[in-house]
PDB file of N, CA, C, O and CB in Angstrom:
ATOM      1  N   MET A   1     -12.456  -5.856 -12.399  1.00  0.00           N
ATOM      2  CA  MET A   1     -11.248  -4.616 -12.624  1.00  0.00           C
ATOM      3  C   MET A   1     -11.203  -2.982 -12.011  1.00  0.00           C
ATOM      4  O   MET A   1     -10.283  -2.367 -11.472  1.00  0.00           O
ATOM      5  CB  MET A   1     -11.243  -4.358 -14.201  1.00  0.00           C
ATOM      6  N   LYS A   2     -12.589  -2.583 -12.339  1.00  0.00           N
ATOM      7  CA  LYS A   2     -12.559  -1.131 -12.560  1.00  0.00           C
ATOM      8  C   LYS A   2     -12.277  -1.192 -10.848  1.00  0.00           C
ATOM      9  O   LYS A   2     -11.070  -0.980 -10.739  1.00  0.00           O
ATOM     10  CB  LYS A   2     -14.135  -0.208 -13.373  1.00  0.00           C
ATOM     11  N   SER A   3     -12.824  -1.375  -9.563  1.00  0.00           N
ATOM     12  CA  SER A   3     -12.752  -0.973  -8.360  1.00  0.00           C
ATOM     13  C   SER A   3     -10.890  -1.143  -7.914  1.00  0.00           C
ATOM     14  O   SER A   3     -10.418  -0.545  -6.947  1.00  0.00           O
ATOM     15  CB  SER A   3     -13.941  -1.939  -7.475  1.00  0.00           C
ATOM     16  N   LEU A   4     -10.143  -1.955  -8.728  1.00  0.00           N
ATOM     17  CA  LEU A   4      -8.631  -1.843  -8.435  1.00  0.00           C
ATOM     18  C   LEU A   4      -8.144  -0.892  -9.271  1.00  0.00           C
ATOM     19  O   LEU A   4      -7.074  -0.378  -8.946  1.00  0.00           O
ATOM     20  CB  LEU A   4      -7.819  -3.113  -8.621  1.00  0.00           C
ATOM     21  N   ASN A   5      -8.829  -0.431 -10.566  1.00  0.00           N
ATOM     22  CA  ASN A   5      -8.194   0.798 -10.579  1.00  0.00           C
ATOM     23  C   ASN A   5      -8.500   1.698 -10.348  1.00  0.00           C
ATOM     24  O   ASN A   5      -7.816   2.706 -10.525  1.00  0.00           O
ATOM     25  CB  ASN A   5      -7.839   1.092 -11.263  1.00  0.00           C
ATOM     26  N   GLU A   6     -10.130   1.678  -9.662  1.00  0.00           N
ATOM     27  CA  GLU A   6     -10.210   3.075  -9.054  1.00  0.00           C
ATOM     28  C   GLU A   6      -8.969   3.417  -7.473  1.00  0.00           C
ATOM     29  O   GLU A   6      -8.410   4.422  -7.033  1.00  0.00           O
ATOM     30  CB  GLU A   6     -12.093   3.170  -8.537  1.00  0.00           C
ATOM     31  N   LEU A   7      -9.008   2.305  -7.171  1.00  0.00           N
ATOM     32  CA  LEU A   7      -8.149   2.278  -5.622  1.00  0.00           C
ATOM     33  C   LEU A   7      -6.497   2.632  -5.745  1.00  0.00           C
ATOM     34  O   LEU A   7      -5.765   3.207  -4.939  1.00  0.00           O
ATOM     35  CB  LEU A   7      -8.236   0.519  -4.878  1.00  0.00           C
ATOM     36  N   ARG A   8      -6.191   2.029  -7.146  1.00  0.00           N
ATOM     37  CA  ARG A   8      -5.024   2.987  -7.812  1.00  0.00           C
ATOM     38  C   ARG A   8      -5.037   4.094  -7.715  1.00  0.00           C
ATOM     39  O   ARG A   8      -4.194   4.876  -7.275  1.00  0.00           O
ATOM     40  CB  ARG A   8      -4.839   2.994  -9.004  1.00  0.00           C
ATOM     41  N   ARG A   9      -6.130   4.255  -8.176  1.00  0.00           N
ATOM     42  CA  ARG A   9      -5.938   5.904  -8.655  1.00  0.00           C
ATOM     43  C   ARG A   9      -5.763   6.948  -7.341  1.00  0.00           C
ATOM     44  O   ARG A   9      -4.985   7.863  -7.069  1.00  0.00           O
ATOM     45  CB  ARG A   9      -7.477   6.473  -9.587  1.00  0.00           C
ATOM     46  N   ILE A  10      -7.022   6.252  -6.610  1.00  0.00           N
ATOM     47  CA  ILE A  10      -7.262   7.211  -5.147  1.00  0.00           C
ATOM     48  C   ILE A  10      -5.416   6.904  -4.271  1.00  0.00           C
ATOM     49  O   ILE A  10      -4.686   7.692  -3.671  1.00  0.00           O
ATOM     50  CB  ILE A  10      -9.149   6.226  -3.800  1.00  0.00           C
ATOM     51  N   LEU A  11      -5.309   5.929  -4.488  1.00  0.00           N
ATOM     52  CA  LEU A  11      -4.289   5.484  -3.265  1.00  0.00           C
ATOM     53  C   LEU A  11      -2.938   6.484  -3.621  1.00  0.00           C
ATOM     54  O   LEU A  11      -2.489   7.330  -2.849  1.00  0.00           O
ATOM     55  CB  LEU A  11      -3.819   3.516  -3.324  1.00  0.00           C
ATOM     56  N   PHE A  12      -2.398   6.164  -5.011  1.00  0.00           N
ATOM     57  CA  PHE A  12      -1.509   6.836  -5.388  1.00  0.00           C
ATOM     58  C   PHE A  12      -1.782   8.039  -6.283  1.00  0.00           C
ATOM     59  O   PHE A  12      -2.602   8.085  -7.200  1.00  0.00           O
ATOM     60  CB  PHE A  12      -0.769   6.043  -5.848  1.00  0.00           C
ATOM     61  N   LYS A  13      -0.711   9.304  -5.744  1.00  0.00           N
ATOM     62  CA  LYS A  13      -0.893  10.613  -6.416  1.00  0.00           C
ATOM     63  C   LYS A  13      -0.004  10.603  -7.700  1.00  0.00           C
ATOM     64  O   LYS A  13      -0.077  11.604  -8.414  1.00  0.00           O
ATOM     65  CB  LYS A  13      -0.492  11.846  -5.426  1.00  0.00           C
ATOM     66  N   GLN A  14       0.864   9.539  -8.093  1.00  0.00           N
ATOM     67  CA  GLN A  14       1.509   9.573  -9.399  1.00  0.00           C
ATOM     68  C   GLN A  14       0.986   8.149  -9.601  1.00  0.00           C
ATOM     69  O   GLN A  14       0.362   7.294  -8.974  1.00  0.00           O
ATOM     70  CB  GLN A  14       3.246   9.888  -9.506  1.00  0.00           C
ATOM     71  N   VAL A  15       1.589   8.340 -10.863  1.00  0.00           N
ATOM     72  CA  VAL A  15       1.247   6.730 -11.996  1.00  0.00           C
ATOM     73  C   VAL A  15       2.122   5.781 -11.916  1.00  0.00           C
ATOM     74  O   VAL A  15       2.997   5.648 -12.772  1.00  0.00           O
ATOM     75  CB  VAL A  15       1.281   6.891 -13.693  1.00  0.00           C
ATOM     76  N   PRO A  16       2.015   5.057 -10.963  1.00  0.00           N
ATOM     77  CA  PRO A  16       3.353   3.863 -10.573  1.00  0.00           C
ATOM     78  C   PRO A  16       2.552   2.821 -11.566  1.00  0.00           C
ATOM     79  O   PRO A  16       1.386   2.716 -11.946  1.00  0.00           O
ATOM     80  CB  PRO A  16       3.618   3.157  -8.444  1.00  0.00           C
ATOM     81  N   SER A  17       4.159   1.883 -11.857  1.00  0.00           N
ATOM     82  CA  SER A  17       4.095   0.669 -12.644  1.00  0.00           C
ATOM     83  C   SER A  17       2.836  -0.254 -12.194  1.00  0.00           C
ATOM     84  O   SER A  17       2.313  -0.304 -11.081  1.00  0.00           O
ATOM     85  CB  SER A  17       5.480  -0.114 -12.478  1.00  0.00           C
ATOM     86  N   GLU A  18       2.461  -1.045 -13.493  1.00  0.00           N
ATOM     87  CA  GLU A  18       1.361  -1.968 -12.928  1.00  0.00           C
ATOM     88  C   GLU A  18       1.806  -3.444 -11.512  1.00  0.00           C
ATOM     89  O   GLU A  18       1.121  -4.158 -10.780  1.00  0.00           O
ATOM     90  CB  GLU A  18       0.772  -2.749 -14.559  1.00  0.00           C
ATOM     91  N   GLN A  19       3.242  -3.275 -11.756  1.00  0.00           N
ATOM     92  CA  GLN A  19       3.800  -4.496 -10.800  1.00  0.00           C
ATOM     93  C   GLN A  19       3.971  -3.480  -9.601  1.00  0.00           C
ATOM     94  O   GLN A  19       3.652  -4.016  -8.540  1.00  0.00           O
ATOM     95  CB  GLN A  19       5.443  -5.444 -11.357  1.00  0.00           C
ATOM     96  N   ASP A  20       4.405  -2.098  -9.454  1.00  0.00           N
ATOM     97  CA  ASP A  20       4.423  -1.827  -8.175  1.00  0.00           C
ATOM     98  C   ASP A  20       2.659  -1.384  -7.293  1.00  0.00           C
ATOM     99  O   ASP A  20       2.445  -1.132  -6.107  1.00  0.00           O
ATOM    100  CB  ASP A  20       5.576  -0.589  -8.210  1.00  0.00           C
ATOM    101  N   THR A  21       2.017  -1.425  -8.075  1.00  0.00           N
ATOM    102  CA  THR A  21       0.417  -1.254  -7.475  1.00  0.00           C
ATOM    103  C   THR A  21       0.079  -2.592  -6.916  1.00  0.00           C
ATOM    104  O   THR A  21      -0.334  -2.863  -5.788  1.00  0.00           O
ATOM    105  CB  THR A  21      -0.833  -0.835  -8.718  1.00  0.00           C
ATOM    106  N   VAL A  22       0.420  -3.648  -8.270  1.00  0.00           N
ATOM    107  CA  VAL A  22       0.008  -4.783  -7.423  1.00  0.00           C
ATOM    108  C   VAL A  22       0.940  -5.370  -6.278  1.00  0.00           C
ATOM    109  O   VAL A  22       0.412  -6.333  -5.722  1.00  0.00           O
ATOM    110  CB  VAL A  22      -0.264  -5.845  -8.319  1.00  0.00           C
ATOM    111  N   TYR A  23       2.295  -5.005  -5.746  1.00  0.00           N
ATOM    112  CA  TYR A  23       2.677  -5.427  -5.085  1.00  0.00           C
ATOM    113  C   TYR A  23       2.312  -4.454  -3.659  1.00  0.00           C
ATOM    114  O   TYR A  23       2.582  -5.047  -2.614  1.00  0.00           O
ATOM    115  CB  TYR A  23       3.815  -5.736  -5.607  1.00  0.00           C
ATOM    116  N   SER A  24       2.012  -3.719  -3.567  1.00  0.00           N
ATOM    117  CA  SER A  24       1.392  -2.715  -2.517  1.00  0.00           C
ATOM    118  C   SER A  24       0.173  -2.849  -2.236  1.00  0.00           C
ATOM    119  O   SER A  24      -0.137  -2.240  -1.213  1.00  0.00           O
ATOM    120  CB  SER A  24       1.453  -1.427  -2.834  1.00  0.00           C
ATOM    121  N   LEU A  25      -0.781  -3.487  -2.806  1.00  0.00           N
ATOM    122  CA  LEU A  25      -1.699  -3.987  -2.809  1.00  0.00           C
ATOM    123  C   LEU A  25      -1.802  -5.663  -1.925  1.00  0.00           C
ATOM    124  O   LEU A  25      -2.603  -6.182  -1.148  1.00  0.00           O
ATOM    125  CB  LEU A  25      -1.906  -3.837  -4.154  1.00  0.00           C
ATOM    126  N   CYS A  26      -0.602  -6.040  -2.527  1.00  0.00           N
ATOM    127  CA  CYS A  26      -0.479  -7.545  -1.707  1.00  0.00           C
ATOM    128  C   CYS A  26      -0.100  -6.975  -0.430  1.00  0.00           C
ATOM    129  O   CYS A  26      -0.849  -7.509   0.388  1.00  0.00           O
ATOM    130  CB  CYS A  26       0.777  -8.797  -2.306  1.00  0.00           C
ATOM    131  N   VAL A  27       0.560  -6.286   0.082  1.00  0.00           N
ATOM    132  CA  VAL A  27       1.287  -6.051   1.141  1.00  0.00           C
ATOM    133  C   VAL A  27       0.327  -5.506   1.987  1.00  0.00           C
ATOM    134  O   VAL A  27       0.497  -5.553   3.205  1.00  0.00           O
ATOM    135  CB  VAL A  27       2.441  -5.262   0.924  1.00  0.00           C
ATOM    136  N   ILE A  28      -0.616  -5.019   1.518  1.00  0.00           N
ATOM    137  CA  ILE A  28      -2.166  -4.268   1.896  1.00  0.00           C
ATOM    138  C   ILE A  28      -2.739  -5.543   2.655  1.00  0.00           C
ATOM    139  O   ILE A  28      -3.076  -5.749   3.821  1.00  0.00           O
ATOM    140  CB  ILE A  28      -3.350  -3.711   0.298  1.00  0.00           C
ATOM    141  N   MET A  29      -2.716  -6.057   1.878  1.00  0.00           N
ATOM    142  CA  MET A  29      -3.969  -7.405   1.858  1.00  0.00           C
ATOM    143  C   MET A  29      -3.528  -8.332   2.695  1.00  0.00           C
ATOM    144  O   MET A  29      -4.411  -8.827   3.395  1.00  0.00           O
ATOM    145  CB  MET A  29      -4.249  -8.276   0.370  1.00  0.00           C
ATOM    146  N   GLU A  30      -2.043  -8.880   2.915  1.00  0.00           N
ATOM    147  CA  GLU A  30      -1.333  -9.280   4.015  1.00  0.00           C
ATOM    148  C   GLU A  30      -1.393  -8.461   5.231  1.00  0.00           C
ATOM    149  O   GLU A  30      -1.337  -9.224   6.196  1.00  0.00           O
ATOM    150  CB  GLU A  30      -0.089  -9.408   3.658  1.00  0.00           C
ATOM    151  N   LYS A  31      -1.478  -7.298   5.583  1.00  0.00           N
ATOM    152  CA  LYS A  31      -1.734  -6.910   6.676  1.00  0.00           C
ATOM    153  C   LYS A  31      -2.966  -6.361   6.998  1.00  0.00           C
ATOM    154  O   LYS A  31      -3.061  -5.622   7.978  1.00  0.00           O
ATOM    155  CB  LYS A  31      -0.936  -6.251   6.926  1.00  0.00           C
ATOM    156  N   VAL A  32      -4.213  -6.706   6.088  1.00  0.00           N
ATOM    157  CA  VAL A  32      -5.486  -6.569   6.851  1.00  0.00           C
ATOM    158  C   VAL A  32      -6.234  -7.603   6.632  1.00  0.00           C
ATOM    159  O   VAL A  32      -7.463  -7.614   6.709  1.00  0.00           O
ATOM    160  CB  VAL A  32      -6.246  -5.437   6.576  1.00  0.00           C
ATOM    161  N   GLY A  33      -5.445  -8.624   6.317  1.00  0.00           N
ATOM    162  CA  GLY A  33      -6.297 -10.134   6.197  1.00  0.00           C
ATOM    163  C   GLY A  33      -7.073 -10.523   5.268  1.00  0.00           C
ATOM    164  O   GLY A  33      -8.193 -10.956   5.539  1.00  0.00           O
ATOM    165  N   GLY A  34      -6.433 -10.404   3.509  1.00  0.00           N
ATOM    166  CA  GLY A  34      -7.227 -10.402   2.537  1.00  0.00           C
ATOM    167  C   GLY A  34      -7.445  -9.831   1.703  1.00  0.00           C
ATOM    168  O   GLY A  34      -6.938  -8.711   1.759  1.00  0.00           O
ATOM    169  N   TYR A  35      -8.360 -10.154   0.297  1.00  0.00           N
ATOM    170  CA  TYR A  35      -9.074  -9.207  -0.375  1.00  0.00           C
ATOM    171  C   TYR A  35     -10.051  -9.199   0.057  1.00  0.00           C
ATOM    172  O   TYR A  35     -10.414  -8.053  -0.206  1.00  0.00           O
ATOM    173  CB  TYR A  35      -9.192  -9.237  -1.527  1.00  0.00           C
ATOM    174  N   GLN A  36     -10.881  -9.680   0.604  1.00  0.00           N
ATOM    175  CA  GLN A  36     -12.167  -9.352   1.028  1.00  0.00           C
ATOM    176  C   GLN A  36     -12.141  -8.354   2.013  1.00  0.00           C
ATOM    177  O   GLN A  36     -12.777  -7.301   2.053  1.00  0.00           O
ATOM    178  CB  GLN A  36     -12.853 -10.448   1.490  1.00  0.00           C
ATOM    179  N   ASN A  37     -11.222  -8.875   2.900  1.00  0.00           N
ATOM    180  CA  ASN A  37     -11.112  -7.124   3.898  1.00  0.00           C
ATOM    181  C   ASN A  37     -10.310  -5.993   3.449  1.00  0.00           C
ATOM    182  O   ASN A  37     -10.084  -5.013   4.159  1.00  0.00           O
ATOM    183  CB  ASN A  37     -10.367  -7.236   5.454  1.00  0.00           C
ATOM    184  N   LEU A  38      -9.882  -6.144   2.254  1.00  0.00           N
ATOM    185  CA  LEU A  38      -9.738  -5.175   1.414  1.00  0.00           C
ATOM    186  C   LEU A  38     -10.574  -3.980   1.079  1.00  0.00           C
ATOM    187  O   LEU A  38     -10.538  -2.807   1.452  1.00  0.00           O
ATOM    188  CB  LEU A  38      -9.600  -5.710   0.545  1.00  0.00           C
ATOM    189  N   MET A  39     -11.371  -4.681   0.217  1.00  0.00           N
ATOM    190  CA  MET A  39     -12.573  -4.486   0.010  1.00  0.00           C
ATOM    191  C   MET A  39     -13.416  -3.621   0.836  1.00  0.00           C
ATOM    192  O   MET A  39     -13.698  -2.430   0.704  1.00  0.00           O
ATOM    193  CB  MET A  39     -12.998  -5.524  -0.045  1.00  0.00           C
ATOM    194  N   ASN A  40     -13.713  -4.376   1.609  1.00  0.00           N
ATOM    195  CA  ASN A  40     -14.603  -3.900   2.880  1.00  0.00           C
ATOM    196  C   ASN A  40     -14.468  -2.790   3.947  1.00  0.00           C
ATOM    197  O   ASN A  40     -15.246  -2.341   4.788  1.00  0.00           O
ATOM    198  CB  ASN A  40     -14.656  -4.884   3.639  1.00  0.00           C
ATOM    199  N   MET A  41     -13.116  -2.497   3.580  1.00  0.00           N
ATOM    200  CA  MET A  41     -12.692  -1.007   3.995  1.00  0.00           C
ATOM    201  C   MET A  41     -12.789   0.058   3.192  1.00  0.00           C
ATOM    202  O   MET A  41     -12.763   0.035   1.962  1.00  0.00           O
ATOM    203  CB  MET A  41     -11.444  -0.913   4.317  1.00  0.00           C
ATOM    204  N   PRO A  42     -12.950   1.423   4.208  1.00  0.00           N
ATOM    205  CA  PRO A  42     -13.132   2.009   3.732  1.00  0.00           C
ATOM    206  C   PRO A  42     -11.952   2.969   3.153  1.00  0.00           C
ATOM    207  O   PRO A  42     -10.877   2.882   3.747  1.00  0.00           O
ATOM    208  CB  PRO A  42     -13.942   2.211   4.280  1.00  0.00           C
ATOM    209  N   ILE A  43     -12.044   3.983   1.926  1.00  0.00           N
ATOM    210  CA  ILE A  43     -10.587   4.080   1.274  1.00  0.00           C
ATOM    211  C   ILE A  43      -9.718   4.852   2.074  1.00  0.00           C
ATOM    212  O   ILE A  43      -8.499   4.819   1.901  1.00  0.00           O
ATOM    213  CB  ILE A  43     -10.568   4.728  -0.135  1.00  0.00           C
ATOM    214  N   SER A  44     -10.509   5.860   3.334  1.00  0.00           N
ATOM    215  CA  SER A  44      -9.340   6.202   3.710  1.00  0.00           C
ATOM    216  C   SER A  44      -8.553   5.192   4.665  1.00  0.00           C
ATOM    217  O   SER A  44      -7.351   5.309   4.901  1.00  0.00           O
ATOM    218  CB  SER A  44      -9.513   7.420   4.252  1.00  0.00           C
ATOM    219  N   ALA A  45      -9.543   3.973   5.299  1.00  0.00           N
ATOM    220  CA  ALA A  45      -8.831   3.362   6.141  1.00  0.00           C
ATOM    221  C   ALA A  45      -6.873   2.818   5.200  1.00  0.00           C
ATOM    222  O   ALA A  45      -5.724   3.048   5.579  1.00  0.00           O
ATOM    223  CB  ALA A  45     -10.087   1.959   6.657  1.00  0.00           C
ATOM    224  N   VAL A  46      -7.491   1.974   3.777  1.00  0.00           N
ATOM    225  CA  VAL A  46      -6.583   1.894   3.114  1.00  0.00           C
ATOM    226  C   VAL A  46      -5.533   2.798   2.735  1.00  0.00           C
ATOM    227  O   VAL A  46      -4.407   2.385   2.461  1.00  0.00           O
ATOM    228  CB  VAL A  46      -7.001   1.563   2.414  1.00  0.00           C
ATOM    229  N   MET A  47      -5.787   3.771   2.712  1.00  0.00           N
ATOM    230  CA  MET A  47      -4.391   4.879   2.860  1.00  0.00           C
ATOM    231  C   MET A  47      -3.985   5.095   3.878  1.00  0.00           C
ATOM    232  O   MET A  47      -2.774   5.301   3.806  1.00  0.00           O
ATOM    233  CB  MET A  47      -4.455   6.183   2.479  1.00  0.00           C
ATOM    234  N   GLN A  48      -4.516   5.196   5.256  1.00  0.00           N
ATOM    235  CA  GLN A  48      -3.978   5.140   6.504  1.00  0.00           C
ATOM    236  C   GLN A  48      -2.472   3.898   6.739  1.00  0.00           C
ATOM    237  O   GLN A  48      -1.333   3.930   7.205  1.00  0.00           O
ATOM    238  CB  GLN A  48      -5.383   4.757   7.426  1.00  0.00           C
ATOM    239  N   VAL A  49      -3.549   2.755   5.966  1.00  0.00           N
ATOM    240  CA  VAL A  49      -2.500   1.423   6.136  1.00  0.00           C
ATOM    241  C   VAL A  49      -1.356   1.655   5.528  1.00  0.00           C
ATOM    242  O   VAL A  49      -0.300   1.901   6.111  1.00  0.00           O
ATOM    243  CB  VAL A  49      -2.972   0.055   5.531  1.00  0.00           C
ATOM    244  N   ASN A  50      -1.596   1.551   3.693  1.00  0.00           N
ATOM    245  CA  ASN A  50      -0.353   2.874   3.051  1.00  0.00           C
ATOM    246  C   ASN A  50       0.276   3.681   3.453  1.00  0.00           C
ATOM    247  O   ASN A  50       1.240   3.845   2.705  1.00  0.00           O
ATOM    248  CB  ASN A  50      -0.599   3.715   2.371  1.00  0.00           C
ATOM    249  N   LYS A  51       0.284   4.343   4.286  1.00  0.00           N
ATOM    250  CA  LYS A  51       1.006   5.472   4.364  1.00  0.00           C
ATOM    251  C   LYS A  51       1.941   4.851   5.596  1.00  0.00           C
ATOM    252  O   LYS A  51       3.135   5.144   5.667  1.00  0.00           O
ATOM    253  CB  LYS A  51       0.071   6.924   4.620  1.00  0.00           C
ATOM    254  N   TYR A  52       1.201   3.833   6.706  1.00  0.00           N
ATOM    255  CA  TYR A  52       1.566   3.494   7.749  1.00  0.00           C
ATOM    256  C   TYR A  52       2.821   2.359   6.972  1.00  0.00           C
ATOM    257  O   TYR A  52       3.938   2.360   7.490  1.00  0.00           O
ATOM    258  CB  TYR A  52       0.252   2.986   8.756  1.00  0.00           C
ATOM    259  N   LEU A  53       2.559   1.399   5.701  1.00  0.00           N
ATOM    260  CA  LEU A  53       3.851   0.402   5.274  1.00  0.00           C
ATOM    261  C   LEU A  53       4.922   1.311   4.747  1.00  0.00           C
ATOM    262  O   LEU A  53       5.995   0.715   4.646  1.00  0.00           O
ATOM    263  CB  LEU A  53       3.473  -0.785   4.011  1.00  0.00           C
ATOM    264  N   GLU A  54       4.972   2.834   4.304  1.00  0.00           N
ATOM    265  CA  GLU A  54       5.381   3.708   3.650  1.00  0.00           C
ATOM    266  C   GLU A  54       6.710   3.964   4.661  1.00  0.00           C
ATOM    267  O   GLU A  54       7.892   3.663   4.492  1.00  0.00           O
ATOM    268  CB  GLU A  54       4.281   4.812   3.349  1.00  0.00           C
ATOM    269  N   TYR A  55       6.047   4.628   5.754  1.00  0.00           N
ATOM    270  CA  TYR A  55       6.710   4.966   7.010  1.00  0.00           C
ATOM    271  C   TYR A  55       7.325   3.543   7.447  1.00  0.00           C
ATOM    272  O   TYR A  55       8.364   3.599   6.791  1.00  0.00           O
ATOM    273  CB  TYR A  55       5.626   5.646   8.159  1.00  0.00           C
ATOM    274  N   LEU A  56       7.358   2.796   7.851  1.00  0.00           N
ATOM    275  CA  LEU A  56       8.157   1.291   7.765  1.00  0.00           C
ATOM    276  C   LEU A  56       9.027   1.182   7.495  1.00  0.00           C
ATOM    277  O   LEU A  56      10.065   1.003   8.132  1.00  0.00           O
ATOM    278  CB  LEU A  56       7.909   0.412   7.151  1.00  0.00           C
ATOM    279  N   SER A  57       8.680   1.318   5.791  1.00  0.00           N
ATOM    280  CA  SER A  57      10.107   1.022   5.083  1.00  0.00           C
ATOM    281  C   SER A  57      11.217   2.334   4.754  1.00  0.00           C
ATOM    282  O   SER A  57      12.352   2.264   4.283  1.00  0.00           O
ATOM    283  CB  SER A  57       9.719   0.329   3.577  1.00  0.00           C
ATOM    284  N   LYS A  58      10.454   3.503   5.177  1.00  0.00           N
ATOM    285  CA  LYS A  58      11.764   4.364   5.111  1.00  0.00           C
ATOM    286  C   LYS A  58      12.337   4.114   6.668  1.00  0.00           C
ATOM    287  O   LYS A  58      13.529   4.225   6.956  1.00  0.00           O
ATOM    288  CB  LYS A  58      11.427   6.200   4.711  1.00  0.00           C
ATOM    289  N   GLN A  59      11.663   3.886   7.276  1.00  0.00           N
ATOM    290  CA  GLN A  59      12.636   3.642   8.984  1.00  0.00           C
ATOM    291  C   GLN A  59      13.350   2.680   8.581  1.00  0.00           C
ATOM    292  O   GLN A  59      14.544   2.956   8.705  1.00  0.00           O
ATOM    293  CB  GLN A  59      11.788   3.083  10.616  1.00  0.00           C
ATOM    294  N   SER A  60      13.099   1.319   8.002  1.00  0.00           N
ATOM    295  CA  SER A  60      13.692   0.340   7.780  1.00  0.00           C
ATOM    296  C   SER A  60      15.174   1.252   6.704  1.00  0.00           C
ATOM    297  O   SER A  60      16.375   1.164   6.963  1.00  0.00           O
ATOM    298  CB  SER A  60      12.495  -0.889   7.075  1.00  0.00           C
ATOM    299  N   LYS A  61      14.886   1.619   6.170  1.00  0.00           N
ATOM    300  CA  LYS A  61      16.166   1.784   5.418  1.00  0.00           C
ATOM    301  C   LYS A  61      17.326   2.923   5.837  1.00  0.00           C
ATOM    302  O   LYS A  61      18.521   2.940   5.540  1.00  0.00           O
ATOM    303  CB  LYS A  61      15.726   2.083   4.026  1.00  0.00           C
ATOM    304  N   LYS A  62      16.274   4.187   6.905  1.00  0.00           N
ATOM    305  CA  LYS A  62      17.079   4.640   7.810  1.00  0.00           C
ATOM    306  C   LYS A  62      17.981   3.685   8.435  1.00  0.00           C
ATOM    307  O   LYS A  62      19.205   3.707   8.299  1.00  0.00           O
ATOM    308  CB  LYS A  62      16.379   5.230   8.673  1.00  0.00           C
ATOM    309  N   SER A  63      17.443   2.997   9.001  1.00  0.00           N
ATOM    310  CA  SER A  63      18.364   2.267   9.799  1.00  0.00           C
ATOM    311  C   SER A  63      19.625   1.195   9.387  1.00  0.00           C
ATOM    312  O   SER A  63      20.725   0.948   9.881  1.00  0.00           O
ATOM    313  CB  SER A  63      17.531   1.624  10.513  1.00  0.00           C
ATOM    314  N   SER A  64      18.872   0.705   8.231  1.00  0.00           N
ATOM    315  CA  SER A  64      20.331   0.232   7.254  1.00  0.00           C
ATOM    316  C   SER A  64      21.348   0.905   6.843  1.00  0.00           C
ATOM    317  O   SER A  64      22.376   0.288   6.563  1.00  0.00           O
ATOM    318  CB  SER A  64      20.113  -0.171   6.069  1.00  0.00           C
ATOM    319  N   ASN A  65      21.282   2.615   6.685  1.00  0.00           N
ATOM    320  CA  ASN A  65      21.993   3.046   6.374  1.00  0.00           C
ATOM    321  C   ASN A  65      22.910   3.324   7.398  1.00  0.00           C
ATOM    322  O   ASN A  65      24.124   3.499   7.290  1.00  0.00           O
ATOM    323  CB  ASN A  65      21.594   3.731   5.758  1.00  0.00           C
ATOM    324  N   LYS A  66      22.087   3.350   8.573  1.00  0.00           N
ATOM    325  CA  LYS A  66      22.482   3.891   9.953  1.00  0.00           C
ATOM    326  C   LYS A  66      24.001   2.797   9.994  1.00  0.00           C
ATOM    327  O   LYS A  66      25.147   3.185   9.767  1.00  0.00           O
ATOM    328  CB  LYS A  66      20.993   3.577  11.446  1.00  0.00           C
ATOM    329  N   LEU A  67      23.610   1.486  10.320  1.00  0.00           N
ATOM    330  CA  LEU A  67      24.538   0.566  10.110  1.00  0.00           C
ATOM    331  C   LEU A  67      25.897  -0.173   9.545  1.00  0.00           C
ATOM    332  O   LEU A  67      26.688  -1.063   9.855  1.00  0.00           O
ATOM    333  CB  LEU A  67      24.118   0.304   9.966  1.00  0.00           C
ATOM    334  N   ARG A  68      25.597   0.938   8.349  1.00  0.00           N
ATOM    335  CA  ARG A  68      27.309   0.824   7.413  1.00  0.00           C
ATOM    336  C   ARG A  68      27.763   2.093   7.466  1.00  0.00           C
ATOM    337  O   ARG A  68      28.846   2.383   6.958  1.00  0.00           O
ATOM    338  CB  ARG A  68      27.348   0.373   5.556  1.00  0.00           C
TER     339      ARG A  68
END
């Protein structure tokens, strides 16, 4: 549990809710192939995956707003 708290502190500048943290970690684990792969990755790589997922989310929102 200590490593997850440390990961949350490093990944997120602001303090998100626990639900947001769990959701983000689940999506990252889905992309990288599971918990073991997530824990074996360097923090910088996890941060890059998180930034990539945030980018995809923003692009998806932009495209859905254009369709309206």
